[in-house]
C-alpha positions in Angstrom: 122.4 117.1 79.7 119.0 118.6 79.9 117.4 120.1 76.7 116.6 123.8 76.1 113.5 124.3 74.1 113.2 127.9 72.8 109.6 129.3 72.9 108.5 132.0 70.4 105.2 133.2 69.4 103.3 135.5 67.1 100.7 137.9 68.5 98.0 135.2 68.5 100.1 132.9 70.4 101.8 135.3 73.1 99.6 134.3 76.1 100.0 130.6 75.3 103.6 131.0 75.0 103.7 132.6 78.6 101.7 129.6 79.9 103.8 126.8 78.2 107.2 128.5 79.3 107.0 126.3 82.5 107.2 123.1 80.5 110.8 124.0 79.1 114.1 122.5 80.5 117.6 123.5 80.4 120.4 122.4 77.9 121.3 122.8 74.3 118.5 123.8 72.0 117.5 121.1 69.5 113.9 121.7 69.3 111.5 124.7 69.6 107.9 125.7 70.4 106.0 128.3 68.6 102.3 129.1 69.5 100.8 131.0 66.7 97.6 131.9 65.1 97.5 129.0 62.5 99.6 126.0 63.7 101.1 125.5 60.3 104.6 124.2 60.4 107.2 122.0 58.7 106.9 118.2 59.7 109.7 116.9 61.8 111.8 120.1 61.6 112.0 120.0 65.5 109.6 122.9 66.0 106.2 122.3 67.3 103.5 124.7 66.1 100.5 125.2 68.1 97.4 127.1 66.9 96.8 129.1 70.1 93.4 130.4 69.3 92.1 126.9 68.9 93.5 125.0 71.9 92.8 125.1 75.5 95.7 125.3 77.9 95.1 121.7 78.8 95.0 120.6 75.1 98.3 122.6 74.3 100.1 121.1 77.2 98.8 117.5 76.4 100.2 118.1 72.7 103.5 119.5 74.1 104.1 116.6 76.4 103.3 114.0 73.6 105.7 115.8 71.3 108.5 115.9 73.8 108.1 112.1 74.5 107.7 111.0 70.8 110.8 110.4 68.6 111.2 111.1 64.9 109.2 108.7 62.9 111.4 108.9 59.9 109.5 107.8 56.8 109.0 110.3 54.0 110.6 113.2 55.8 113.9 111.4 56.4 115.5 113.0 53.4 114.1 116.6 54.3 115.5 116.3 57.8 118.8 115.1 56.5 119.2 118.1 54.3 118.3 120.4 57.0 120.9 118.7 59.2 123.5 118.9 56.4 122.8 122.7 55.8 123.0 123.4 59.3 126.5 122.0 59.6 
């Protein structure tokens, strides 16, 4: 099954959101992309935060592709991700 990747944005990331929509695929959503003004997010929470004002289209797509192709590294965030998974049911 293909993967659905929801894409949202704040006002600063709206234009980038429109440009990266073409990179998404269809299926069950387990990850998301959020172009925004700061790029601050939670490590390994399955949401890629992209600081739209600071990235070119090329750089944002390079980061997006690397994120899609890279698995969870584990390490110090393993407990946090397990807690998120447990609370999500």
